[in-house]
C-alpha positions, 0 to 999 in steps of 0.5 A, spaced: 532 500 502 535 500 495 540 494 497 534 491 499 530 491 493 536 490 489 539 483 493 533 480 493 530 481 485 535 474 484 532 471 489 524 472 486 527 471 479 530 464 480 523 462 485 519 465 479 522 461 474 522 454 478 515 456 478 514 456 472 518 451 469 512 447 473 507 449 472 508 454 466 509 461 463 502 463 462 500 461 469 505 462 472 504 470 471 497 469 473 499 467 479 503 474 480 497 478 478 493 475 483 498 476 488 499 483 486 492 485 486 491 483 493 497 486 496 494 492 492 487 491 496 490 490 503 495 496 502 488 500 500 485 497 506 490 499 511 491 506 508 484 508 508 483 505 516 489 509 518 487 516 515 480 515 519 483 514 525 487 522 523 484 527 527 483 532 522 483 539 525 475 542 525 474 550 522 469 554 524 466 562 525 465 564 532 460 569 534 464 575 533 466 572 526 472 570 526 475 564 523 477 558 529 481 552 529 480 546 533 485 539 534 492 543 530 497 540 533 
């Protein structure tokens, strides 16, 4: 994982440098911020969807007053 991050960073820097020469540094930073927000929102949405799919255990009390749990794997 670390090799992928460290290996891809120079390529990203090259692309960002080329873009910033064309449209300017402030616009490039703004674009990076917008892209980061879009990715964060998509990730949060995926996590929220995944958390609703999890079958959480339900707890209750039977007639004898004992605590019972259902749906525990």
